[in-house]
C-alpha positions in Angstrom: 34.7 7.6 8.9 31.2 6.7 7.9 30.4 3.1 8.3 27.6 1.3 6.4 26.2 -2.2 6.8 24.3 -3.8 3.9 21.9 -6.3 5.5 20.7 -8.4 2.5 17.5 -10.3 2.8 16.3 -10.7 -0.8 17.1 -13.8 -2.8 17.1 -11.9 -6.1 20.6 -11.9 -7.8 20.0 -8.5 -9.4 19.0 -7.0 -5.9 22.3 -8.3 -4.5 24.3 -7.1 -7.4 22.9 -3.6 -6.7 24.0 -4.1 -3.0 27.5 -5.1 -4.0 27.8 -2.2 -6.6 26.7 0.3 -3.9 29.3 -1.3 -1.5 32.1 -0.9 -4.0 31.2 2.7 -4.6 31.1 3.5 -1.0 34.4 1.8 -0.4 35.8 4.0 -3.4 34.6 6.9 -1.4 36.7 5.7 1.6 33.5 4.6 3.7 33.8 1.4 5.9 31.3 -1.2 4.4 30.2 -4.5 5.5 27.6 -6.9 3.9 25.5 -9.7 5.8 23.5 -12.2 3.9 20.3 -13.0 5.8 16.9 -14.6 4.7 16.7 -15.7 1.1 20.0 -14.2 0.2 21.9 -17.0 1.6 21.2 -19.0 -1.5 23.2 -16.6 -3.7 26.9 -17.4 -2.8 26.7 -20.9 -4.6 25.4 -19.1 -7.7 28.0 -16.3 -7.7 30.8 -18.7 -7.0 29.5 -20.9 -10.0 29.5 -17.8 -12.1 32.8 -16.7 -10.9 31.3 -13.1 -10.2 34.4 -10.9 -10.1 32.7 -8.3 -7.8 31.5 -10.9 -5.3 35.0 -12.4 -5.1 36.5 -9.1 -4.5 34.2 -8.2 -1.7 34.5 -11.6 -0.2 38.2 -11.7 -0.2 38.3 -8.2 1.1 36.2 -9.1 4.2 33.5 -6.8 3.2 31.1 -9.8 3.0 31.0 -10.8 6.6 29.1 -14.0 6.3 25.7 -15.6 6.1 22.9 -16.5 8.3 23.4 -19.9 9.7 19.7 -20.6 10.4 18.6 -19.4 7.2 21.2 -21.5 5.5 19.9 -24.6 7.2 16.3 -23.9 6.5 16.8 -23.0 2.9 19.0 -26.0 2.3 22.3 -24.4 1.5 24.0 -24.8 4.9 26.4 -27.5 3.4 27.1 -25.3 0.4 27.9 -22.1 2.4 30.1 -24.1 4.7 31.9 -25.6 1.9 32.6 -22.2 0.3 34.3 -21.2 3.6 31.7 -18.6 4.4 31.3 -17.5 8.1 27.9 -18.9 9.4 26.5 -16.0 11.6 24.3 -17.0 14.5 24.6 -14.2 17.1 20.8 -13.4 17.1 19.1 -16.7 18.3 20.6 -18.6 15.4 20.4 -15.7 13.0 22.7 -13.1 11.8 22.2 -10.0 13.9 23.0 -6.3 13.3 23.2 -5.2 16.9 27.0 -5.3 17.0 27.1 -3.1 14.0 24.7 -0.6 15.2 26.6 -0.4 18.6 29.8 0.2 16.3 28.1 3.2 14.7 27.2 1.6 11.4 24.2 2.9 9.3 22.1 -0.2 8.4 20.8 -0.4 4.7 18.3 -3.4 4.2 18.4 -4.8 0.6 
């Protein structure tokens, strides 16, 4: 089975929407898909929750969205929001969300 990791850095909602749409399409094609929010994208969960974005909720509840970068959440002032939302705060790469584990597991990495 093909495995794809979307490593999302951009803080633009439209960019993240395209990452989610691609993730959904790949899931529908029986691929294994994960999403990590790093960099400026860690500011998006609060916005998407407030909007009640159905695709975001679907991917979050299904475990496709793995979590958000802990360090970037702190630096960008959304740590408390992301923690309150119950997101996993990833810090396996010197406080940031790493991709090494996924590469080791055979995931193709796509950076948005």
